[in-house]
C-alpha positions as a Markdown table, in Angstrom:
| # | Residue | x | y | z |
|---|---|---|---|---|
| 1 | Met | 30.5 | 22.5 | 18.3 |
| 2 | Thr | 27.7 | 24.8 | 19.3 |
| 3 | Asp | 24.6 | 23.7 | 21.2 |
| 4 | Ser | 22.5 | 24.0 | 18.1 |
| 5 | Gln | 24.9 | 21.9 | 16.1 |
| 6 | Lys | 24.9 | 19.3 | 18.9 |
| 7 | Thr | 21.1 | 19.2 | 18.9 |
| 8 | Thr | 21.0 | 18.8 | 15.1 |
| 9 | Ser | 23.6 | 16.0 | 15.1 |
| 10 | Leu | 21.7 | 14.2 | 17.9 |
| 11 | Ser | 18.4 | 14.5 | 16.1 |
| 12 | Glu | 19.9 | 13.2 | 12.9 |
| 13 | Ala | 21.5 | 10.2 | 14.8 |
| 14 | Ile | 18.2 | 9.1 | 16.4 |
| 15 | Pro | 15.9 | 7.3 | 14.0 |
| 16 | Val | 12.3 | 8.4 | 13.8 |
| 17 | Ile | 10.0 | 5.6 | 14.9 |
| 18 | Ala | 6.5 | 5.7 | 13.6 |
| 19 | Pro | 4.0 | 5.5 | 16.5 |
| 20 | Ala | 2.2 | 2.2 | 16.8 |
| 21 | Arg | -1.4 | 2.3 | 15.6 |
| 22 | Glu | -4.3 | 1.5 | 17.8 |
| 23 | Phe | -7.8 | 0.4 | 16.8 |
| 24 | Thr | -11.2 | -0.2 | 18.3 |
| 25 | Ile | -12.8 | -3.4 | 17.1 |
| 26 | Asp | -14.9 | -1.5 | 14.5 |
| 27 | Glu | -11.8 | 0.2 | 13.2 |
| 28 | Leu | -9.8 | -3.0 | 13.2 |
| 29 | Ser | -12.4 | -4.9 | 11.3 |
| 30 | Gln | -12.8 | -2.1 | 8.7 |
| 31 | Thr | -9.0 | -1.9 | 8.2 |
| 32 | Ala | -8.7 | -5.6 | 7.9 |
| 33 | Gly | -11.6 | -5.8 | 5.5 |
| 34 | Met | -13.8 | -8.2 | 7.6 |
| 35 | Thr | -16.7 | -8.0 | 9.9 |
| 36 | Val | -16.7 | -7.3 | 13.6 |
| 37 | Arg | -18.4 | -10.7 | 14.1 |
| 38 | Asn | -15.5 | -12.5 | 12.4 |
| 39 | Val | -12.9 | -10.6 | 14.5 |
| 40 | Arg | -14.7 | -11.7 | 17.7 |
| 41 | Ala | -15.0 | -15.3 | 16.4 |
| 42 | Tyr | -11.2 | -15.4 | 15.7 |
| 43 | Gln | -10.5 | -14.0 | 19.1 |
| 44 | Asp | -12.8 | -16.5 | 20.8 |
| 45 | Lys | -11.0 | -19.3 | 19.1 |
| 46 | Gly | -7.6 | -18.0 | 20.2 |
| 47 | Leu | -6.5 | -17.0 | 16.7 |
| 48 | Ile | -5.8 | -13.4 | 17.8 |
| 49 | Pro | -4.9 | -12.4 | 21.4 |
| 50 | Pro | -7.5 | -10.4 | 23.4 |
| 51 | Pro | -7.3 | -6.6 | 23.3 |
| 52 | Glu | -6.0 | -4.3 | 25.9 |
| 53 | Ile | -8.9 | -3.1 | 28.0 |
| 54 | Arg | -9.1 | 0.6 | 28.7 |
| 55 | Gly | -12.2 | 1.5 | 30.6 |
| 56 | Arg | -14.9 | -0.4 | 28.7 |
| 57 | Thr | -13.2 | -0.3 | 25.3 |
| 58 | Gly | -11.0 | -3.0 | 23.9 |
| 59 | Ile | -7.9 | -1.5 | 22.1 |
| 60 | Tyr | -6.2 | -3.5 | 19.4 |
| 61 | Ser | -2.8 | -3.0 | 17.8 |
| 62 | Asp | -0.9 | -3.5 | 14.5 |
| 63 | Ala | 0.0 | -7.0 | 15.8 |
| 64 | His | -3.7 | -7.9 | 15.8 |
| 65 | Leu | -4.1 | -6.4 | 12.3 |
| 66 | Ala | -1.1 | -8.4 | 11.0 |
| 67 | Arg | -2.5 | -11.6 | 12.5 |
| 68 | Leu | -5.9 | -11.0 | 10.8 |
| 69 | Arg | -4.1 | -10.4 | 7.5 |
| 70 | Val | -2.4 | -13.8 | 7.8 |
| 71 | Ile | -5.7 | -15.6 | 8.8 |
| 72 | Gly | -7.5 | -14.2 | 5.7 |
| 73 | Pro | -5.2 | -15.7 | 3.1 |
| 74 | Leu | -5.0 | -19.0 | 5.0 |
| 75 | Leu | -8.8 | -19.3 | 5.0 |
| 76 | Ala | -8.9 | -18.4 | 1.2 |
| 77 | Arg | -6.5 | -21.4 | 0.6 |
| 78 | Gly | -8.9 | -23.8 | 2.3 |
| 79 | Tyr | -7.5 | -24.0 | 5.8 |
| 80 | Ser | -10.1 | -24.4 | 8.5 |
| 81 | Leu | -10.1 | -22.2 | 11.7 |
| 82 | Gly | -8.9 | -25.3 | 13.5 |
| 83 | Asn | -6.0 | -25.8 | 11.1 |
| 84 | Ile | -5.0 | -22.2 | 11.4 |
| 85 | Ala | -5.1 | -22.4 | 15.3 |
| 86 | Glu | -2.9 | -25.5 | 15.1 |
| 87 | Leu | -0.4 | -23.7 | 12.8 |
| 88 | Ile | -0.3 | -20.7 | 15.1 |
| 89 | Asp | 0.1 | -22.9 | 18.2 |
| 90 | Ala | 3.0 | -24.7 | 16.6 |
| 91 | Trp | 4.7 | -21.4 | 15.7 |
| 92 | Glu | 4.2 | -20.1 | 19.2 |
| 93 | Lys | 5.7 | -23.2 | 20.8 |
| 94 | Gly | 8.7 | -23.3 | 18.6 |
| 95 | His | 9.5 | -19.6 | 18.1 |
| 96 | Asp | 9.6 | -16.3 | 19.9 |
| 97 | Leu | 6.1 | -14.9 | 19.4 |
| 98 | Arg | 7.4 | -11.4 | 19.1 |
| 99 | Gln | 9.7 | -12.5 | 16.3 |
| 100 | Leu | 6.7 | -14.2 | 14.6 |
| 101 | Leu | 4.5 | -11.2 | 14.9 |
| 102 | Gly | 7.4 | -9.1 | 13.5 |
| 103 | Leu | 7.6 | -11.3 | 10.5 |
| 104 | Glu | 3.8 | -11.3 | 10.1 |
| 105 | Gln | 3.8 | -7.5 | 10.1 |
| 106 | Ala | 6.7 | -7.2 | 7.7 |
| 107 | Ile | 4.9 | -9.5 | 5.2 |
| 108 | Thr | 1.3 | -8.4 | 5.6 |
| 109 | Ser | 1.5 | -4.7 | 6.5 |
| 110 | Pro | 0.3 | -2.5 | 3.6 |
| 111 | Trp | 3.0 | -0.8 | 1.7 |
| 112 | Ser | 0.9 | 2.3 | 1.4 |
| 113 | Glu | -0.3 | 4.6 | 4.1 |
| 114 | Asp | -3.5 | 5.2 | 2.2 |
| 115 | Val | -6.7 | 4.9 | 4.3 |
| 116 | Pro | -9.7 | 3.8 | 2.2 |
| 117 | Ala | -12.3 | 6.5 | 1.5 |
| 118 | Tyr | -16.0 | 5.9 | 0.9 |
| 119 | Tyr | -18.3 | 7.8 | -1.5 |
| 120 | Glu | -21.9 | 7.7 | -2.7 |
| 121 | Leu | -22.5 | 7.2 | -6.4 |
| 122 | Ser | -23.6 | 10.9 | -6.7 |
| 123 | Glu | -20.3 | 12.0 | -5.3 |
| 124 | Leu | -18.4 | 9.9 | -7.8 |
| 125 | Met | -20.5 | 11.4 | -10.6 |
| 126 | Ala | -19.6 | 14.9 | -9.2 |
| 127 | Phe | -15.9 | 14.1 | -9.2 |
| 128 | Phe | -16.1 | 13.2 | -12.9 |
| 129 | Pro | -18.9 | 15.3 | -14.5 |
| 130 | Arg | -20.5 | 13.6 | -17.5 |
| 131 | Gln | -17.7 | 11.0 | -17.6 |
| 132 | Met | -18.7 | 8.4 | -14.9 |
| 133 | Ser | -20.7 | 6.3 | -17.3 |
| 134 | Pro | -21.7 | 2.7 | -16.5 |
| 135 | Glu | -18.8 | 1.6 | -18.7 |
| 136 | Ala | -16.3 | 3.8 | -16.8 |
| 137 | Leu | -17.7 | 2.6 | -13.5 |
| 138 | Ala | -17.3 | -1.0 | -14.5 |
| 139 | Lys | -13.8 | -0.4 | -15.7 |
| 140 | Ala | -12.8 | 1.4 | -12.5 |
| 141 | Ala | -14.3 | -1.5 | -10.5 |
| 142 | Ser | -12.4 | -4.1 | -12.6 |
| 143 | Leu | -9.1 | -2.2 | -11.7 |
| 144 | Lys | -10.2 | -2.1 | -8.0 |
| 145 | Leu | -9.9 | 1.7 | -8.2 |
| 146 | Ile | -13.3 | 1.6 | -6.6 |
| 147 | Met | -15.1 | -1.3 | -4.9 |
| 148 | Ile | -18.8 | -1.8 | -4.2 |
| 149 | Asp | -19.4 | -1.7 | -0.4 |
| 150 | Gly | -23.1 | -2.0 | 0.2 |
| 151 | Pro | -24.8 | 1.3 | -0.8 |
| 152 | Arg | -21.5 | 3.1 | -1.1 |
| 153 | Phe | -18.3 | 2.8 | -3.1 |
| 154 | Lys | -14.9 | 2.1 | -1.3 |
| 155 | Val | -11.8 | 3.8 | -2.7 |
| 156 | Pro | -8.8 | 1.7 | -1.5 |
| 157 | Ser | -6.3 | 4.3 | -2.6 |
| 158 | Pro | -7.5 | 7.9 | -2.2 |
| 159 | Arg | -4.1 | 9.2 | -3.4 |
| 160 | Leu | -4.5 | 7.3 | -6.7 |
| 161 | Phe | -8.1 | 8.3 | -7.0 |
| 162 | Asn | -7.3 | 12.0 | -6.3 |
| 163 | Ala | -4.6 | 12.0 | -9.0 |
| 164 | Gly | -7.3 | 10.8 | -11.4 |
| 165 | Val | -9.7 | 13.6 | -10.2 |
| 166 | Glu | -7.0 | 16.3 | -10.8 |
| 167 | Leu | -6.1 | 15.0 | -14.2 |
| 168 | Ala | -9.8 | 14.9 | -15.2 |
| 169 | Lys | -10.1 | 18.5 | -14.1 |
| 170 | Leu | -7.3 | 19.3 | -16.5 |
| 171 | Gly | -9.4 | 17.8 | -19.3 |
| 172 | Val | -8.0 | 14.3 | -19.6 |
| 173 | Pro | -10.8 | 11.8 | -20.4 |
| 174 | Leu | -11.6 | 9.4 | -17.6 |
| 175 | Met | -11.7 | 6.3 | -19.9 |
| 176 | Asp | -8.2 | 7.2 | -21.2 |
| 177 | Leu | -6.9 | 7.5 | -17.6 |
| 178 | Leu | -8.3 | 4.1 | -16.8 |
| 179 | Asp | -6.6 | 2.6 | -19.8 |
| 180 | Ile | -3.3 | 4.1 | -18.7 |
| 181 | Leu | -3.7 | 2.8 | -15.2 |
| 182 | Ala | -4.3 | -0.7 | -16.5 |
| 183 | Gly | -1.1 | -0.6 | -18.5 |
| 184 | Val | 0.9 | 0.9 | -15.7 |
| 185 | Arg | -0.3 | -1.6 | -13.2 |
| 186 | Ala | 0.6 | -4.6 | -15.4 |
| 187 | Asn | 4.1 | -3.2 | -15.8 |
| 188 | Val | 4.6 | -2.3 | -12.1 |
| 189 | Glu | 3.3 | -5.8 | -11.0 |
| 190 | Gln | 5.8 | -7.4 | -13.4 |
| 191 | Val | 8.7 | -5.4 | -11.9 |
| 192 | Ala | 7.5 | -6.1 | -8.4 |
| 193 | Asn | 7.3 | -9.9 | -9.1 |
| 194 | Ala | 10.8 | -9.9 | -10.6 |
| 195 | Leu | 12.3 | -7.9 | -7.7 |
| 196 | Leu | 10.8 | -10.2 | -5.1 |
| 197 | Gln | 11.9 | -13.3 | -7.0 |
| 198 | Leu | 15.5 | -11.9 | -6.9 |
| 199 | Val | 15.3 | -11.3 | -3.2 |
| 200 | Val | 13.9 | -14.8 | -2.6 |
| 201 | Arg | 16.6 | -16.4 | -4.8 |
| 202 | His | 19.6 | -14.5 | -3.5 |
| 203 | Val | 18.7 | -13.6 | 0.1 |
| 204 | Phe | 16.3 | -16.2 | 1.4 |
| 205 | Glu | 17.0 | -19.4 | -0.5 |
| 206 | Pro | 20.7 | -19.5 | 0.3 |
| 207 | Gln | 19.6 | -20.0 | 3.9 |
| 208 | Gly | 17.8 | -23.2 | 2.8 |
| 209 | Asn | 14.4 | -23.6 | 1.2 |
| 210 | Lys | 12.6 | -24.7 | 4.4 |
| 211 | Ala | 8.9 | -24.5 | 5.1 |
| 212 | Met | 9.7 | -23.7 | 8.7 |
| 213 | Pro | 12.7 | -21.4 | 9.1 |
| 214 | Ala | 14.9 | -21.5 | 12.1 |
| 215 | Ala | 14.0 | -19.1 | 14.9 |
| 216 | Ser | 17.4 | -17.3 | 14.4 |
| 217 | Glu | 16.5 | -16.6 | 10.7 |
| 218 | Ile | 13.1 | -14.9 | 11.4 |
| 219 | Pro | 14.4 | -11.5 | 12.5 |
| 220 | His | 16.7 | -11.3 | 9.5 |
| 221 | Met | 13.8 | -12.2 | 7.1 |
| 222 | Ala | 11.6 | -9.5 | 8.7 |
| 223 | Asp | 14.5 | -6.9 | 8.5 |
| 224 | Val | 15.1 | -7.7 | 4.8 |
| 225 | Ile | 11.4 | -7.1 | 4.0 |
| 226 | Trp | 11.2 | -3.8 | 6.0 |
| 227 | Arg | 14.4 | -2.6 | 4.3 |
| 228 | Leu | 13.1 | -3.5 | 0.9 |
| 229 | Arg | 10.1 | -1.1 | 1.2 |
| 230 | Pro | 11.9 | 2.2 | 1.0 |
| 231 | Ile | 14.4 | 0.8 | -1.5 |
| 232 | Ala | 11.6 | -0.2 | -3.8 |
| 233 | Asp | 9.8 | 3.2 | -3.3 |
| 234 | Met | 13.0 | 5.1 | -4.1 |
| 235 | Ala | 13.8 | 3.1 | -7.2 |
| 236 | Val | 10.3 | 3.3 | -8.7 |
| 237 | Ala | 10.1 | 7.1 | -7.9 |
| 238 | Ala | 13.5 | 7.7 | -9.5 |
| 239 | Glu | 12.5 | 5.8 | -12.7 |
| 240 | Val | 9.1 | 7.5 | -12.9 |
| 241 | Ser | 10.7 | 10.9 | -12.5 |
| 242 | Ala | 13.3 | 10.2 | -15.2 |
| 243 | Ala | 10.6 | 8.8 | -17.5 |
| 244 | Met | 8.3 | 11.9 | -17.0 |
| 245 | Glu | 11.3 | 14.2 | -17.7 |
| 246 | Lys | 12.0 | 12.4 | -21.0 |
| 247 | Ala | 8.3 | 12.4 | -22.0 |
| 248 | Thr | 7.9 | 16.1 | -21.1 |
| 249 | Gln | 10.9 | 17.0 | -23.4 |
| 250 | Arg | 9.7 | 14.7 | -26.1 |
| 251 | Tyr | 6.1 | 16.0 | -26.3 |
| 252 | Leu | 6.3 | 19.5 | -25.0 |
| 253 | Gly | 9.8 | 20.6 | -26.0 |
| 254 | Glu | 8.9 | 21.1 | -29.6 |
| 255 | Arg | 5.9 | 23.2 | -28.6 |
| 256 | Met | 8.1 | 25.4 | -26.4 |
| 257 | Asp | 10.6 | 25.8 | -29.3 |
| 258 | Ala | 7.7 | 26.8 | -31.6 |
| 259 | Leu | 6.4 | 29.3 | -29.0 |
| 260 | Leu | 9.9 | 30.9 | -28.6 |
| 261 | Ala | 10.3 | 31.1 | -32.4 |
| 262 | Thr | 6.9 | 32.9 | -32.7 |
| 263 | Leu | 7.8 | 35.4 | -30.0 |
| 264 | Lys | 11.2 | 36.0 | -31.7 |
| 265 | Asp | 9.5 | 36.6 | -35.1 |
| 266 | Ser | 7.0 | 38.9 | -33.4 |
| 267 | Glu | 9.8 | 41.0 | -31.9 |
| 268 | Lys | 11.5 | 41.2 | -35.3 |
| 269 | Arg | 8.4 | 42.6 | -36.9 |
| 270 | Lys | 8.0 | 45.2 | -34.2 |
| 271 | Gly | 11.6 | 46.2 | -34.7 |
C-alpha cells in the first residue's frame, strides 16, 4: 500500500466530528429564542451552569443551549422555575450529568443547521416584487416561514425561504408556493410522527415504559436519536428525488417529445 493510500484509508476510518459551538450570552439568547435577562435569571437559579470565563466574556456551549431548550417547554407546560430546578437536581443526583446533557442535546438540538435571518419589510417586498401582499404576508406568518420580531421579520429557515425566492424569480406565484408548502408540511409532519412512533414502540418501549429511565439506558437512547437524524434525512431526500423525477417525466416529458417531433418535421421539410 502506498503512502497516499494509507493516508486515504486512515482519513476514511476516522470519523469527522463537528466542532462544538460556542456562544456569548447575546448569541445564546438569540439562538434559544429568549431574552438575555431570562438566560441570566436561569443561571442565577442554577438551572444552567455558569459559562466559561475568557477575559471578561462568558462563553456558553451547546450544553447550555440544550438545557435552555428543555427549560422552555417545561415552562410552557406550567412548571415553575422551582419545579424545574428540583427536576434537574433529581436527575443530577441520580444520573451522570454528561449522559443527561447528551440526551438533552439529542432530543432538543435542531435537526437543521439553518441560522435564522432577519429582514425589514422593504427587503421582503424586494424579494417578491408585487407579490408580498398583506394576504401573502399573513399566510407566510401562519406557516412560520417568517415571524414578526419587533420592527423586523425573522426567517427561521433561510434555506427554505431562499428556495421560495428562486422559484418566484422563475415566475411561480408566491401564494401558490405558500399553498404547496402548507400541503408538504402537513404530509411531512405526518411521516415524522409515524416514524417517531415506530421508534418509540419498537426501540424504547421494549426497555420499559418508565418515566425515569435507568442510567444505563440513557446513552443508548441518545445514540438512537442521533442515528435517526441522518437516516431520516436520507430517506426523505431519496423519496423527494424519486417523486421529482416522476413528476418531471409526467409533466415535461410530453413537451420534450413534442419539441423533438417539431424539430424532426422541420428537418424533413428542409430536406
